[in-house]
Wavefront OBJ file of the C-alpha trace (Angstrom):
o trace
v 14.074 -4.634 -8.956
v 12.792 -1.151 -8.149
v 14.107 0.719 -5.339
v 11.924 2.144 -2.480
v 9.689 4.829 -3.807
v 10.629 7.133 -0.881
v 14.204 6.876 -2.145
v 13.215 9.056 -5.082
v 12.090 12.147 -3.206
v 10.509 10.826 0.135
v 7.041 12.364 -0.753
v 4.165 10.687 1.096
v 1.409 9.453 -1.054
v -1.542 7.085 -1.161
v -0.851 3.482 -1.966
v -3.365 3.787 -4.707
v -0.913 6.036 -6.605
v 1.936 3.636 -6.508
v 2.962 1.264 -9.377
v 5.557 -1.424 -9.427
v 7.506 -0.108 -6.571
v 8.226 -1.050 -2.868
v 7.124 1.383 -0.408
v 6.753 1.629 3.579
v 3.362 2.267 5.136
v 3.450 5.450 7.042
v -0.176 5.583 8.351
v -3.822 4.415 7.685
v -6.406 7.268 7.386
v -9.566 5.215 7.676
v -12.536 4.460 9.956
v -11.896 1.923 12.762
v -13.823 -0.832 10.856
v -11.366 -0.653 7.804
v -8.362 0.046 9.906
v -9.083 -3.119 11.821
v -9.355 -5.144 8.713
v -6.099 -3.586 7.161
v -4.244 -4.134 10.588
v -5.556 -7.995 10.611
v -3.968 -8.308 7.253
v -0.572 -6.987 8.270
v -0.984 -3.687 6.688
v 0.495 -1.672 9.558
v 2.722 1.406 9.807
v 6.207 0.718 9.132
v 5.718 -2.394 6.973
v 7.314 -2.721 3.581
v 4.876 -3.406 0.776
v 5.811 -4.553 -2.687
v 3.082 -3.210 -5.172
v 3.030 -6.165 -7.604
v -0.034 -4.921 -9.990
v -2.049 -1.623 -9.741
v -3.971 -1.312 -13.059
v -4.815 2.367 -14.156
v -8.254 3.283 -13.843
v -10.286 0.828 -11.651
v -9.413 -2.665 -10.395
v -7.866 -4.151 -7.076
v -4.340 -3.772 -6.264
v -2.009 -6.954 -5.875
v 0.388 -6.427 -2.987
v 3.289 -8.640 -1.648
v 3.843 -8.499 2.175
v 5.978 -10.611 4.324
v 5.984 -13.432 1.591
v 2.324 -13.269 1.019
v 0.095 -11.814 -1.675
v -2.836 -9.618 -0.730
v -5.573 -8.074 -2.877
v -7.225 -4.848 -1.740
v -9.549 -2.423 -3.573
v -8.697 1.044 -4.660
v -10.896 2.605 -2.160
v -8.951 1.042 0.767
v -5.697 1.673 -1.021
v -6.432 5.411 -0.971
v -6.684 5.407 2.797
v -3.156 3.999 3.153
v -0.336 6.576 3.345
v 3.119 5.553 2.042
v 6.556 6.912 1.487
l 1 2 3 4 5 6 7 8 9 10 11 12 13 14 15 16 17 18 19 20 21 22 23 24 25 26 27 28 29 30 31 32 33 34 35 36 37 38 39 40 41 42 43 44 45 46 47 48 49 50 51 52 53 54 55 56 57 58 59 60 61 62 63 64 65 66 67 68 69 70 71 72 73 74 75 76 77 78 79 80 81 82 83
């Protein structure tokens, strides 16, 4: 199992840049509509997220959160800041 991405430098980045790691959500930088949708899915600051699949190039991300799997698009993932 991989460690937290933040353990390897503590650098903040977008969720879209992360592959095969567990990260913690720092903040969401999106408009009110997308922010509301992400919050409803449980993607809130402080939550630990396991990036299960993030294909290079295009395609959605598969995330593990609180025992569930979620799929979000790259555009939404780019608006989520993680460490």
